[in-house]
MOPAC internal coordinates of N, CA, C and O (Angstrom, degrees):
PM7 1SCF
backbone

  N    0.0000 0     0.00 0     0.00 0    0    0    0
  C    1.4606 1     0.00 0     0.00 0    1    0    0
  C    1.4850 1   109.41 1     0.00 0    2    1    0
  O    1.2310 1   121.23 1   -51.23 1    3    2    1
  N    1.3113 1   115.26 1   128.77 1    3    2    1
  C    1.4553 1   125.74 1   179.42 1    5    3    2
  C    1.5156 1   110.05 1   -92.10 1    6    5    3
  O    1.2310 1   120.77 1   -47.04 1    7    6    5
  N    1.3266 1   116.13 1   132.96 1    7    6    5
  C    1.4771 1   120.81 1   176.49 1    9    7    6
  C    1.4924 1   107.48 1  -122.24 1   10    9    7
  O    1.2310 1   122.09 1   -65.95 1   11   10    9
  N    1.2955 1   113.61 1   114.05 1   11   10    9
  C    1.4344 1   120.02 1  -176.64 1   13   11   10
  C    1.5454 1   109.77 1  -125.54 1   14   13   11
  O    1.2310 1   120.13 1   -51.79 1   15   14   13
  N    1.3068 1   117.36 1   128.21 1   15   14   13
  C    1.5091 1   123.46 1   178.01 1   17   15   14
  C    1.5310 1   110.49 1    54.14 1   18   17   15
  O    1.2310 1   120.95 1  -140.46 1   19   18   17
  N    1.3467 1   115.79 1    39.54 1   19   18   17
  C    1.4540 1   120.34 1   175.92 1   21   19   18
  C    1.4736 1   115.50 1    78.57 1   22   21   19
  O    1.2310 1   119.19 1  -171.70 1   23   22   21
  N    1.3605 1   119.15 1     8.30 1   23   22   21
  C    1.4679 1   123.27 1  -178.26 1   25   23   22
  C    1.5510 1   108.48 1  -118.67 1   26   25   23
  O    1.2310 1   120.45 1   -49.40 1   27   26   25
  N    1.2569 1   116.75 1   130.60 1   27   26   25
  C    1.4611 1   119.96 1   175.95 1   29   27   26
  C    1.5706 1   106.64 1   -88.23 1   30   29   27
  O    1.2310 1   122.40 1   -58.65 1   31   30   29
  N    1.3414 1   113.01 1   121.35 1   31   30   29
  C    1.4475 1   119.09 1  -175.14 1   33   31   30
  C    1.5857 1   107.25 1   -82.90 1   34   33   31
  O    1.2310 1   120.35 1   -36.18 1   35   34   33
  N    1.3496 1   116.93 1   143.82 1   35   34   33
  C    1.4713 1   119.76 1  -178.08 1   37   35   34
  C    1.5369 1   108.09 1   -67.63 1   38   37   35
  O    1.2310 1   122.06 1   -43.19 1   39   38   37
  N    1.3428 1   113.67 1   136.81 1   39   38   37
  C    1.4824 1   118.05 1  -169.28 1   41   39   38
  C    1.5202 1   109.52 1   -77.56 1   42   41   39
  O    1.2310 1   117.20 1   150.49 1   43   42   41
  N    1.3016 1   122.94 1   -29.51 1   43   42   41
  C    1.4522 1   122.08 1  -176.21 1   45   43   42
  C    1.4850 1   114.52 1   -81.87 1   46   45   43
  O    1.2310 1   118.64 1   164.94 1   47   46   45
  N    1.3140 1   120.20 1   -15.06 1   47   46   45
  C    1.4277 1   124.09 1  -177.69 1   49   47   46
  C    1.5406 1   112.87 1   -79.14 1   50   49   47
  O    1.2310 1   121.60 1   -23.15 1   51   50   49
  N    1.3208 1   114.55 1   156.85 1   51   50   49
  C    1.5197 1   120.01 1   173.07 1   53   51   50
  C    1.5105 1   104.52 1   -70.14 1   54   53   51
  O    1.2310 1   121.31 1   -30.70 1   55   54   53
  N    1.3939 1   115.10 1   149.30 1   55   54   53
  C    1.4422 1   122.85 1  -173.95 1   57   55   54
  C    1.5565 1   107.53 1   -62.14 1   58   57   55
  O    1.2310 1   120.33 1   146.63 1   59   58   57
  N    1.2826 1   116.98 1   -33.37 1   59   58   57
  C    1.4565 1   122.92 1  -177.45 1   61   59   58
  C    1.5760 1   109.45 1   -61.08 1   62   61   59
  O    1.2310 1   120.73 1   138.38 1   63   62   61
  N    1.3292 1   116.21 1   -41.62 1   63   62   61
  C    1.4654 1   119.54 1   177.95 1   65   63   62
  C    1.4783 1   111.10 1   -86.33 1   66   65   63
  O    1.2310 1   119.15 1   150.55 1   67   66   65
  N    1.3272 1   119.22 1   -29.45 1   67   66   65
  C    1.4557 1   121.71 1  -178.43 1   69   67   66
  C    1.5698 1   112.61 1   -63.30 1   70   69   67
  O    1.2310 1   122.01 1   147.30 1   71   70   69
  N    1.3225 1   113.75 1   -32.70 1   71   70   69
  C    1.5036 1   119.77 1  -178.43 1   73   71   70
  C    1.5096 1   110.12 1   -68.86 1   74   73   71
  O    1.2310 1   120.11 1   154.95 1   75   74   73
  N    1.3698 1   117.40 1   -25.05 1   75   74   73
  C    1.4250 1   119.32 1  -179.99 1   77   75   74
  C    1.4887 1   114.02 1   -72.36 1   78   77   75
  O    1.2310 1   118.80 1   173.61 1   79   78   77
  N    1.3647 1   119.88 1    -6.39 1   79   78   77
  C    1.4395 1   124.00 1   177.13 1   81   79   78
  C    1.5098 1   108.00 1   -76.10 1   82   81   79
  O    1.2310 1   119.01 1   168.36 1   83   82   81
  N    1.2583 1   119.49 1   -11.64 1   83   82   81
  C    1.4678 1   121.62 1   178.89 1   85   83   82
  C    1.5576 1   106.51 1   -88.84 1   86   85   83
  O    1.2310 1   121.09 1   -49.05 1   87   86   85
  N    1.3668 1   115.53 1   130.95 1   87   86   85
  C    1.4162 1   122.33 1  -177.96 1   89   87   86
  C    1.5179 1   109.23 1   -63.50 1   90   89   87
  O    1.2310 1   119.59 1   -58.59 1   91   90   89
  N    1.3120 1   118.38 1   121.41 1   91   90   89
  C    1.4828 1   120.93 1   178.69 1   93   91   90
  C    1.5087 1   111.05 1   105.02 1   94   93   91
  O    1.2310 1   117.97 1   179.45 1   95   94   93
  N    1.3098 1   121.46 1    -0.55 1   95   94   93
  C    1.4325 1   123.85 1   176.14 1   97   95   94
  C    1.5200 1   108.61 1  -122.86 1   98   97   95
  O    1.2310 1   121.04 1   -66.03 1   99   98   97
  N    1.3070 1   115.62 1   113.97 1   99   98   97
  C    1.4539 1   122.00 1   174.74 1  101   99   98
  C    1.5318 1   110.19 1   -95.46 1  102  101   99
  O    1.2310 1   120.99 1     8.32 1  103  102  101
  N    1.3501 1   115.71 1  -171.68 1  103  102  101
  C    1.4345 1   120.26 1   179.82 1  105  103  102
  C    1.5016 1   114.27 1   -65.56 1  106  105  103
  O    1.2310 1   120.58 1   138.00 1  107  106  105
  N    1.3337 1   116.50 1   -42.00 1  107  106  105
  C    1.4569 1   119.52 1   177.61 1  109  107  106
  C    1.4998 1   113.92 1   -61.18 1  110  109  107
  O    1.2310 1   121.18 1   134.48 1  111  110  109
  N    1.3406 1   115.35 1   -45.52 1  111  110  109
  C    1.4963 1   119.07 1   179.05 1  113  111  110
  C    1.5508 1   110.12 1   -67.26 1  114  113  111
  O    1.2310 1   119.70 1   144.17 1  115  114  113
  N    1.2900 1   118.18 1   -35.83 1  115  114  113
  C    1.4694 1   121.90 1   176.73 1  117  115  114
  C    1.4845 1   110.06 1   -60.29 1  118  117  115
  O    1.2310 1   119.55 1   134.53 1  119  118  117
  N    1.3432 1   118.46 1   -45.47 1  119  118  117
  C    1.4262 1   122.23 1  -179.74 1  121  119  118
  C    1.5590 1   110.54 1   -61.63 1  122  121  119
  O    1.2310 1   121.29 1   138.82 1  123  122  121
  N    1.3533 1   115.13 1   -41.18 1  123  122  121
  C    1.4718 1   119.14 1  -177.62 1  125  123  122
  C    1.5621 1   108.61 1   -65.00 1  126  125  123
  O    1.2310 1   120.66 1   138.39 1  127  126  125
  N    1.3342 1   116.35 1   -41.61 1  127  126  125
  C    1.4926 1   122.16 1  -177.36 1  129  127  126
  C    1.5326 1   106.40 1   -62.66 1  130  129  127
  O    1.2310 1   120.05 1   134.65 1  131  130  129
  N    1.3259 1   117.50 1   -45.35 1  131  130  129
  C    1.4684 1   120.11 1  -175.36 1  133  131  130
  C    1.5297 1   110.89 1   -67.51 1  134  133  131
  O    1.2310 1   120.81 1   144.01 1  135  134  133
  N    1.3525 1   116.06 1   -35.99 1  135  134  133
  C    1.4541 1   119.69 1   177.67 1  137  135  134
  C    1.5429 1   110.24 1   -63.70 1  138  137  135
  O    1.2310 1   122.42 1   138.87 1  139  138  137
  N    1.3513 1   112.96 1   -41.13 1  139  138  137
  C    1.4363 1   121.11 1  -179.31 1  141  139  138
  C    1.5609 1   111.57 1   -63.18 1  142  141  139
  O    1.2310 1   120.75 1   142.43 1  143  142  141
  N    1.3007 1   116.17 1   -37.57 1  143  142  141
  C    1.5088 1   119.08 1  -177.41 1  145  143  142
  C    1.5132 1   112.49 1   -94.83 1  146  145  143
  O    1.2310 1   119.03 1  -179.86 1  147  146  145
  N    1.3340 1   119.46 1     0.14 1  147  146  145
  C    1.4695 1   123.24 1  -179.24 1  149  147  146
  C    1.5081 1   112.10 1    57.39 1  150  149  147
  O    1.2310 1   120.30 1  -136.19 1  151  150  149
  N    1.3147 1   117.03 1    43.81 1  151  150  149
  C    1.4787 1   124.19 1   175.44 1  153  151  150
  C    1.5105 1   107.07 1  -108.41 1  154  153  151
  O    1.2310 1   119.88 1   -47.88 1  155  154  153
  N    1.2947 1   117.84 1   132.12 1  155  154  153
  C    1.4833 1   123.06 1   179.47 1  157  155  154
  C    1.5370 1   109.84 1   -64.05 1  158  157  155
  O    1.2310 1   119.81 1   -48.80 1  159  158  157
  N    1.2965 1   117.97 1   131.20 1  159  158  157
  C    1.5193 1   118.88 1   179.83 1  161  159  158
  C    1.5407 1   111.73 1   -69.15 1  162  161  159
  O    1.2310 1   120.71 1   165.52 1  163  162  161
  N    1.3350 1   116.26 1   -14.48 1  163  162  161
  C    1.4973 1   118.29 1  -177.83 1  165  163  162
  C    1.4790 1   112.82 1   -86.87 1  166  165  163
  O    1.2310 1   118.13 1   171.79 1  167  166  165
  N    1.3539 1   121.17 1    -8.21 1  167  166  165
  C    1.4335 1   122.80 1   178.71 1  169  167  166
  C    1.4980 1   108.93 1   -71.25 1  170  169  167
  O    1.2310 1   121.19 1   -35.95 1  171  170  169
  N    1.3623 1   115.32 1   144.05 1  171  170  169
  C    1.4529 1   124.96 1   178.28 1  173  171  170
  C    1.5491 1   109.38 1   -78.12 1  174  173  171
  O    1.2310 1   120.05 1   -27.51 1  175  174  173
  N    1.3167 1   117.51 1   152.49 1  175  174  173
  C    1.4421 1   121.35 1   177.85 1  177  175  174
  C    1.5658 1   110.13 1   -59.16 1  178  177  175
  O    1.2310 1   121.62 1   139.71 1  179  178  177
  N    1.3193 1   114.51 1   -40.29 1  179  178  177
  C    1.4900 1   116.56 1  -177.58 1  181  179  178
  C    1.5411 1   112.63 1   -68.60 1  182  181  179
  O    1.2310 1   120.08 1   159.40 1  183  182  181
  N    1.3647 1   117.46 1   -20.60 1  183  182  181
  C    1.4520 1   120.34 1   179.90 1  185  183  182
  C    1.4812 1   115.12 1   -90.09 1  186  185  183
  O    1.2310 1   119.82 1  -177.56 1  187  186  185
  N    1.3664 1   117.95 1     2.44 1  187  186  185
  C    1.4442 1   121.94 1   177.64 1  189  187  186
  C    1.5523 1   112.12 1   -68.48 1  190  189  187
  O    1.2310 1   121.84 1   -43.13 1  191  190  189
  N    1.3208 1   114.09 1   136.87 1  191  190  189
  C    1.4990 1   117.14 1   175.33 1  193  191  190
  C    1.5024 1   106.47 1   -77.94 1  194  193  191
  O    1.2310 1   121.23 1   -15.17 1  195  194  193
  N    1.3411 1   115.25 1   164.83 1  195  194  193
  C    1.5009 1   120.22 1   177.91 1  197  195  194
  C    1.4903 1   109.31 1   -65.46 1  198  197  195
  O    1.2310 1   116.77 1   145.18 1  199  198  197
  N    1.3182 1   123.75 1   -34.82 1  199  198  197
  C    1.4508 1   125.87 1   177.19 1  201  199  198
  C    1.4882 1   110.77 1   -61.59 1  202  201  199
  O    1.2310 1   121.70 1   132.73 1  203  202  201
  N    1.3882 1   114.35 1   -47.27 1  203  202  201
  C    1.4763 1   117.53 1  -178.34 1  205  203  202
  C    1.5422 1   110.76 1   -61.62 1  206  205  203
  O    1.2310 1   122.34 1   136.32 1  207  206  205
  N    1.3412 1   113.13 1   -43.68 1  207  206  205
  C    1.4916 1   119.20 1  -178.97 1  209  207  206
  C    1.5263 1   111.18 1   -59.13 1  210  209  207
  O    1.2310 1   121.41 1   140.95 1  211  210  209
  N    1.3766 1   114.91 1   -39.05 1  211  210  209
  C    1.4356 1   118.85 1  -178.50 1  213  211  210
  C    1.4981 1   112.41 1   -69.99 1  214  213  211
  O    1.2310 1   119.88 1   141.19 1  215  214  213
  N    1.3778 1   117.83 1   -38.81 1  215  214  213
  C    1.4847 1   121.90 1   176.58 1  217  215  214
  C    1.5208 1   110.11 1   -63.68 1  218  217  215
  O    1.2310 1   120.66 1   137.31 1  219  218  217
  N    1.3490 1   116.33 1   -42.69 1  219  218  217
  C    1.4793 1   118.86 1   177.71 1  221  219  218
  C    1.4931 1   109.91 1   -61.45 1  222  221  219
  O    1.2310 1   120.56 1   132.17 1  223  222  221
  N    1.3356 1   116.53 1   -47.83 1  223  222  221
  C    1.4809 1   119.71 1  -178.70 1  225  223  222
  C    1.5237 1   110.89 1   -59.02 1  226  225  223
  O    1.2310 1   119.45 1   138.56 1  227  226  225
  N    1.3406 1   118.66 1   -41.44 1  227  226  225
  C    1.4424 1   121.42 1   179.80 1  229  227  226
  C    1.5236 1   112.23 1   -61.08 1  230  229  227
  O    1.2310 1   121.57 1   132.58 1  231  230  229
  N    1.3130 1   114.60 1   -47.42 1  231  230  229
  C    1.4435 1   119.66 1  -174.36 1  233  231  230
  C    1.5579 1   111.56 1   -69.38 1  234  233  231
  O    1.2310 1   121.15 1   136.87 1  235  234  233
  N    1.3566 1   115.41 1   -43.13 1  235  234  233
  C    1.4480 1   118.04 1   179.47 1  237  235  234
  C    1.5477 1   111.22 1   -63.51 1  238  237  235
  O    1.2310 1   120.49 1   134.35 1  239  238  237
  N    1.3388 1   116.68 1   -45.65 1  239  238  237
  C    1.4302 1   119.32 1  -175.22 1  241  239  238
  C    1.5188 1   115.36 1   -74.81 1  242  241  239
  O    1.2310 1   120.28 1   151.53 1  243  242  241
  N    1.3086 1   117.07 1   -28.47 1  243  242  241
  C    1.4986 1   122.03 1  -177.71 1  245  243  242
  C    1.5156 1   112.35 1   -88.93 1  246  245  243
  O    1.2310 1   119.04 1   142.98 1  247  246  245
  N    1.3727 1   119.44 1   -37.02 1  247  246  245
  C    1.4530 1   117.48 1  -169.54 1  249  247  246
  C    1.5265 1   113.04 1  -109.99 1  250  249  247
  O    1.2310 1   119.00 1   172.92 1  251  250  249
  N    1.3461 1   119.52 1    -7.08 1  251  250  249
  C    1.4832 1   121.22 1   179.98 1  253  251  250
  C    1.4860 1   110.37 1  -125.38 1  254  253  251
  O    1.2310 1   123.07 1   -33.44 1  255  254  253
  N    1.3175 1   111.73 1   146.56 1  255  254  253
  C    1.5120 1   119.59 1   173.43 1  257  255  254
  C    1.4898 1   108.32 1   -85.66 1  258  257  255
  O    1.2310 1   119.29 1   -67.99 1  259  258  257
  N    1.3078 1   118.96 1   112.01 1  259  258  257
  C    1.5064 1   120.88 1  -177.24 1  261  259  258
  C    1.5201 1   110.54 1  -132.60 1  262  261  259
  O    1.2310 1   122.60 1   -13.28 1  263  262  261
  N    1.3015 1   112.61 1   166.72 1  263  262  261
  C    1.4636 1   120.45 1   172.77 1  265  263  262
  C    1.5197 1   116.35 1    53.31 1  266  265  263
  O    1.2310 1   121.56 1    55.59 1  267  266  265
  N    1.3690 1   114.62 1  -124.41 1  267  266  265
  C    1.4886 1   118.10 1  -176.01 1  269  267  266
  C    1.4863 1   117.87 1   -60.15 1  270  269  267
  O    1.2310 1   121.35 1   140.44 1  271  270  269
  N    1.3776 1   115.02 1   -39.56 1  271  270  269
  C    1.4388 1   118.86 1   179.82 1  273  271  270
  C    1.5118 1   111.45 1   -64.48 1  274  273  271
  O    1.2310 1   120.29 1   134.94 1  275  274  273
  N    1.2606 1   117.06 1   -45.06 1  275  274  273
  C    1.5134 1   123.98 1   176.77 1  277  275  274
  C    1.5360 1   111.53 1   -59.85 1  278  277  275
  O    1.2310 1   122.26 1   132.73 1  279  278  277
  N    1.3596 1   113.27 1   -47.27 1  279  278  277
  C    1.5036 1   117.65 1  -177.85 1  281  279  278
  C    1.5059 1   110.63 1   -63.60 1  282  281  279
  O    1.2310 1   119.28 1   142.23 1  283  282  281
  N    1.3297 1   118.98 1   -37.77 1  283  282  281
  C    1.4499 1   123.23 1  -179.97 1  285  283  282
  C    1.5312 1   109.68 1   -66.71 1  286  285  283
  O    1.2310 1   119.75 1   141.88 1  287  286  285
  N    1.3637 1   118.09 1   -38.12 1  287  286  285
  C    1.3773 1   121.04 1  -178.23 1  289  287  286
  C    1.5871 1   111.31 1   -69.17 1  290  289  287
  O    1.2310 1   120.98 1   138.97 1  291  290  289
  N    1.3579 1   115.74 1   -41.03 1  291  290  289
  C    1.4120 1   119.56 1   178.26 1  293  291  290
  C    1.5506 1   111.76 1   -66.30 1  294  293  291
  O    1.2310 1   119.74 1   140.22 1  295  294  293
  N    1.3095 1   118.10 1   -39.78 1  295  294  293
  C    1.4375 1   123.32 1   177.45 1  297  295  294
  C    1.5306 1   110.84 1   -64.00 1  298  297  295
  O    1.2310 1   121.56 1   141.69 1  299  298  297
  N    1.3857 1   114.62 1   -38.31 1  299  298  297
  C    1.4402 1   119.89 1   176.73 1  301  299  298
  C    1.4818 1   112.89 1   -64.57 1  302  301  299
  O    1.2310 1   119.40 1   140.03 1  303  302  301
  N    1.3561 1   118.76 1   -39.97 1  303  302  301
  C    1.4219 1   124.25 1   178.76 1  305  303  302
  C    1.5508 1   111.89 1   -63.88 1  306  305  303
  O    1.2310 1   121.86 1   137.30 1  307  306  305
  N    1.3606 1   114.05 1   -42.70 1  307  306  305
  C    1.4679 1   117.89 1   177.28 1  309  307  306
  C    1.4980 1   113.53 1   -67.18 1  310  309  307
  O    1.2310 1   121.26 1   143.46 1  311  310  309
  N    1.3703 1   115.19 1   -36.54 1  311  310  309
  C    1.4960 1   120.36 1   177.89 1  313  311  310
  C    1.5395 1   110.37 1   -64.38 1  314  313  311
  O    1.2310 1   120.97 1   140.15 1  315  314  313
  N    1.3505 1   115.76 1   -39.85 1  315  314  313
  C    1.4942 1   119.73 1   178.93 1  317  315  314
  C    1.5069 1   110.24 1   -65.67 1  318  317  315
  O    1.2310 1   119.45 1   141.33 1  319  318  317
  N    1.3265 1   118.65 1   -38.67 1  319  318  317
  C    1.4997 1   121.11 1   176.42 1  321  319  318
  C    1.5057 1   108.96 1   -61.98 1  322  321  319
  O    1.2310 1   119.70 1   136.30 1  323  322  321
  N    1.3250 1   118.17 1   -43.70 1  323  322  321
  C    1.4453 1   119.09 1  -179.13 1  325  323  322
  C    1.4437 1   112.13 1   -66.50 1  326  325  323
  O    1.2310 1   118.77 1   142.52 1  327  326  325
  N    1.3861 1   119.95 1   -37.48 1  327  326  325
  C    1.4485 1   122.44 1  -175.84 1  329  327  326
  C    1.5111 1   111.96 1   -69.61 1  330  329  327
  O    1.2310 1   119.57 1   141.89 1  331  330  329
  N    1.3475 1   118.42 1   -38.11 1  331  330  329
  C    1.4777 1   119.80 1  -177.61 1  333  331  330
  C    1.5460 1   109.23 1   -79.07 1  334  333  331
  O    1.2310 1   120.72 1   165.80 1  335  334  333
  N    1.3629 1   116.23 1   -14.20 1  335  334  333
  C    1.4893 1   117.12 1   177.78 1  337  335  334
  C    1.5050 1   116.18 1    75.39 1  338  337  335
  O    1.2310 1   119.73 1  -154.71 1  339  338  337
  N    1.2927 1   118.11 1    25.29 1  339  338  337
  C    1.4608 1   121.14 1   178.41 1  341  339  338
  C    1.5132 1   110.53 1   -72.36 1  342  341  339
  O    1.2310 1   119.90 1    -9.19 1  343  342  341
  N    1.2989 1   117.79 1   170.81 1  343  342  341
  C    1.4667 1   121.21 1  -179.86 1  345  343  342
  C    1.5708 1   111.30 1   -56.85 1  346  345  343
  O    1.2310 1   120.00 1   131.07 1  347  346  345
  N    1.2855 1   117.61 1   -48.93 1  347  346  345
  C    1.4600 1   121.56 1  -178.71 1  349  347  346
  C    1.5554 1   110.58 1   -59.37 1  350  349  347
  O    1.2310 1   122.23 1   141.62 1  351  350  349
  N    1.3814 1   113.33 1   -38.38 1  351  350  349
  C    1.4079 1   116.36 1  -179.21 1  353  351  350
  C    1.5149 1   113.63 1   -68.23 1  354  353  351
  O    1.2310 1   119.81 1   142.61 1  355  354  353
  N    1.3585 1   117.97 1   -37.39 1  355  354  353
  C    1.4086 1   123.18 1   177.84 1  357  355  354
  C    1.5747 1   109.38 1   -67.51 1  358  357  355
  O    1.2310 1   119.54 1   145.07 1  359  358  357
  N    1.2890 1   118.48 1   -34.93 1  359  358  357
  C    1.4964 1   121.66 1   176.07 1  361  359  358
  C    1.4814 1   109.61 1   -64.44 1  362  361  359
  O    1.2310 1   120.05 1   141.24 1  363  362  361
  N    1.3232 1   117.51 1   -38.76 1  363  362  361
  C    1.4326 1   121.02 1  -179.87 1  365  363  362
  C    1.5760 1   110.98 1   -66.68 1  366  365  363
  O    1.2310 1   122.79 1   138.54 1  367  366  365
  N    1.3555 1   112.27 1   -41.46 1  367  366  365
  C    1.4753 1   117.62 1   177.80 1  369  367  366
  C    1.5521 1   110.56 1   -59.71 1  370  369  367
  O    1.2310 1   121.33 1   135.61 1  371  370  369
  N    1.3538 1   115.05 1   -44.39 1  371  370  369
  C    1.4945 1   119.17 1  -176.06 1  373  371  370
  C    1.5034 1   110.75 1   -77.84 1  374  373  371
  O    1.2310 1   119.08 1   166.95 1  375  374  373
  N    1.3476 1   119.35 1   -13.05 1  375  374  373
  C    1.4504 1   120.31 1  -179.02 1  377  375  374
  C    1.5209 1   113.40 1    78.04 1  378  377  375
  O    1.2310 1   121.01 1  -149.48 1  379  378  377
  N    1.3595 1   115.67 1    30.52 1  379  378  377
  C    1.4439 1   119.88 1  -179.48 1  381  379  378
  C    1.5629 1   108.82 1  -113.44 1  382  381  379
  O    1.2310 1   120.05 1   -13.88 1  383  382  381
  N    1.3119 1   117.51 1   166.12 1  383  382  381
  C    1.4744 1   122.72 1  -178.94 1  385  383  382
  C    1.4990 1   109.30 1   -59.70 1  386  385  383
  O    1.2310 1   119.98 1   -44.36 1  387  386  385
  N    1.3414 1   117.65 1   135.64 1  387  386  385
  C    1.4565 1   121.35 1  -176.11 1  389  387  386
  C    1.4736 1   114.83 1  -106.58 1  390  389  387
  O    1.2310 1   119.45 1  -179.70 1  391  390  389
  N    1.2999 1   118.65 1     0.30 1  391  390  389
  C    1.4608 1   122.96 1  -173.63 1  393  391  390
  C    1.5217 1   113.06 1  -114.21 1  394  393  391
  O    1.2310 1   117.86 1  -151.67 1  395  394  393
  N    1.2946 1   121.69 1    28.33 1  395  394  393
  C    1.4241 1   125.52 1   172.61 1  397  395  394
  C    1.5126 1   115.97 1    84.06 1  398  397  395
  O    1.2310 1   119.99 1  -167.03 1  399  398  397
  N    1.3320 1   117.63 1    12.97 1  399  398  397
  C    1.4643 1   117.48 1   178.92 1  401  399  398
  C    1.5466 1   109.31 1   -73.37 1  402  401  399
  O    1.2310 1   121.24 1   -26.58 1  403  402  401
  N    1.3463 1   115.22 1   153.42 1  403  402  401
  C    1.4609 1   118.00 1   176.68 1  405  403  402
  C    1.4876 1   111.51 1   -73.09 1  406  405  403
  O    1.2310 1   121.19 1   -29.84 1  407  406  405
  N    1.3492 1   115.33 1   150.16 1  407  406  405
  C    1.4296 1   119.33 1  -176.22 1  409  407  406
  C    1.5337 1   113.35 1  -119.51 1  410  409  407
  O    1.2310 1   121.37 1   176.13 1  411  410  409
  N    1.2820 1   114.99 1    -3.87 1  411  410  409
  C    1.4599 1   118.14 1   179.16 1  413  411  410
  C    1.5388 1   114.00 1   -67.88 1  414  413  411
  O    1.2310 1   120.80 1   135.86 1  415  414  413
  N    1.3118 1   116.07 1   -44.14 1  415  414  413
  C    1.4281 1   120.64 1  -176.43 1  417  415  414
  C    1.5440 1   114.00 1  -111.71 1  418  417  415
  O    1.2310 1   119.93 1   155.14 1  419  418  417
  N    1.2592 1   117.75 1   -24.86 1  419  418  417
  C    1.4872 1   120.98 1  -179.69 1  421  419  418
  C    1.4732 1   110.71 1  -106.98 1  422  421  419
  O    1.2310 1   120.88 1     3.11 1  423  422  421
  N    1.3326 1   115.92 1  -176.89 1  423  422  421
  C    1.4764 1   123.99 1   178.02 1  425  423  422
  C    1.4665 1   113.90 1    60.83 1  426  425  423
  O    1.2310 1   119.68 1  -147.00 1  427  426  425
  N    1.3415 1   118.21 1    33.00 1  427  426  425
  C    1.4853 1   120.91 1  -177.62 1  429  427  426
  C    1.5053 1   111.73 1   -58.87 1  430  429  427
  O    1.2310 1   120.95 1   133.46 1  431  430  429
  N    1.2982 1   115.78 1   -46.54 1  431  430  429
  C    1.4896 1   118.43 1  -173.95 1  433  431  430
  C    1.5618 1   111.54 1   -66.17 1  434  433  431
  O    1.2310 1   120.81 1   149.59 1  435  434  433
  N    1.3395 1   116.05 1   -30.41 1  435  434  433
  C    1.4168 1   120.90 1   177.27 1  437  435  434
  C    1.4721 1   110.13 1   -66.73 1  438  437  435
  O    1.2310 1   119.94 1   139.59 1  439  438  437
  N    1.3214 1   117.71 1   -40.41 1  439  438  437
  C    1.4757 1   123.19 1  -177.42 1  441  439  438
  C    1.5553 1   110.93 1   -78.50 1  442  441  439
  O    1.2310 1   120.12 1   169.64 1  443  442  441
  N    1.3135 1   117.39 1   -10.36 1  443  442  441
  C    1.4567 1   118.01 1  -176.59 1  445  443  442
  C    1.4834 1   112.36 1    82.52 1  446  445  443
  O    1.2310 1   119.73 1  -151.48 1  447  446  445
  N    1.3078 1   118.11 1    28.52 1  447  446  445
  C    1.4529 1   124.05 1  -172.67 1  449  447  446
  C    1.5520 1   107.28 1  -122.86 1  450  449  447
  O    1.2310 1   120.94 1  -122.04 1  451  450  449
  N    1.3080 1   115.81 1    57.96 1  451  450  449
  C    1.4493 1   121.04 1  -175.18 1  453  451  450
  C    1.5443 1   109.57 1   -80.46 1  454  453  451
  O    1.2310 1   119.81 1   -54.13 1  455  454  453
  N    1.3148 1   117.97 1   125.87 1  455  454  453
  C    1.4466 1   122.17 1   178.53 1  457  455  454
  C    1.5465 1   111.56 1  -107.94 1  458  457  455
  O    1.2310 1   121.46 1   -69.93 1  459  458  457
  N    1.3084 1   114.80 1   110.07 1  459  458  457
  C    1.4652 1   119.63 1   176.91 1  461  459  458
  C    1.5196 1   109.98 1   -78.25 1  462  461  459
  O    1.2310 1   120.89 1   139.07 1  463  462  461
  N    1.3630 1   115.90 1   -40.93 1  463  462  461
  C    1.5193 1   120.96 1   178.55 1  465  463  462
  C    1.5307 1   103.47 1  -119.50 1  466  465  463
  O    1.2310 1   122.76 1     2.69 1  467  466  465
  N    1.3692 1   112.32 1  -177.31 1  467  466  465
  C    1.4663 1   117.03 1  -172.10 1  469  467  466
  C    1.5094 1   113.14 1   -65.64 1  470  469  467
  O    1.2310 1   118.89 1   137.00 1  471  470  469
  N    1.3022 1   119.73 1   -43.00 1  471  470  469
  C    1.4634 1   120.51 1  -171.42 1  473  471  470
  C    1.5001 1   112.83 1   -94.14 1  474  473  471
  O    1.2310 1   118.24 1   161.30 1  475  474  473
  N    1.3147 1   120.97 1   -18.70 1  475  474  473
  C    1.4476 1   123.16 1  -171.83 1  477  475  474
  C    1.5461 1   110.74 1   -74.63 1  478  477  475
  O    1.2310 1   120.59 1   -35.21 1  479  478  477
  N    1.2609 1   116.47 1   144.79 1  479  478  477
  C    1.4788 1   122.48 1   176.01 1  481  479  478
  C    1.4686 1   112.43 1    84.96 1  482  481  479
  O    1.2310 1   119.14 1   173.62 1  483  482  481
  N    1.3236 1   119.24 1    -6.38 1  483  482  481
  C    1.4905 1   122.27 1   179.13 1  485  483  482
  C    1.4920 1   108.00 1   -72.61 1  486  485  483
  O    1.2310 1   120.50 1   -37.73 1  487  486  485
  N    1.3236 1   116.65 1   142.27 1  487  486  485
  C    1.4307 1   121.35 1  -178.87 1  489  487  486
  C    1.5533 1   109.21 1   -75.08 1  490  489  487
  O    1.2310 1   121.58 1   -43.92 1  491  490  489
  N    1.2890 1   114.58 1   136.08 1  491  490  489
  C    1.5125 1   117.65 1  -175.60 1  493  491  490
  C    1.5579 1   105.27 1   -85.44 1  494  493  491
  O    1.2310 1   122.09 1   -43.02 1  495  494  493
  N    1.3628 1   113.59 1   136.98 1  495  494  493
  C    1.4845 1   120.55 1   177.19 1  497  495  494
  C    1.5174 1   106.99 1   -85.84 1  498  497  495
  O    1.2310 1   121.91 1   -35.92 1  499  498  497
  N    1.3602 1   113.95 1   144.08 1  499  498  497
  C    1.4482 1   121.03 1   177.81 1  501  499  498
  C    1.5397 1   107.86 1   -76.90 1  502  501  499
  O    1.2310 1   120.44 1   -41.39 1  503  502  501
  N    1.3358 1   116.77 1   138.61 1  503  502  501
  C    1.4829 1   120.01 1   177.53 1  505  503  502
  C    1.5303 1   105.26 1   -90.99 1  506  505  503
  O    1.2310 1   121.72 1   -36.06 1  507  506  505
  N    1.3635 1   114.31 1   143.94 1  507  506  505
  C    1.4019 1   120.33 1  -179.58 1  509  507  506
  C    1.4857 1   110.07 1   -89.14 1  510  509  507
  O    1.2310 1   120.10 1   180.00 1  511  510  509

């Protein structure tokens, strides 16, 4: 079992997919890392040698922002938006989509309007 950046990678997965279990590494970045280390993307995590695991660990932890450091940065960015009171910050405060998505028909769960059946959760109209 390989442990990189505080995350235990699943043993049965290919290393290409296993690296994506680390927060901040997607498939594209995983492919770049593997090309850099000359490790075949088809090898399984359990088949990695100790030397290969060490080279992966060094590259991931030294050249990429992952896990805790990246989470702190993202939280700091959101906090800054909230503090300056910009539009995106107020959307974060209200718990609504911040990137221009429509809210009339979508994002029900974000608005707290979850419908299990057809009529439930629908907002009641006031009668005149």
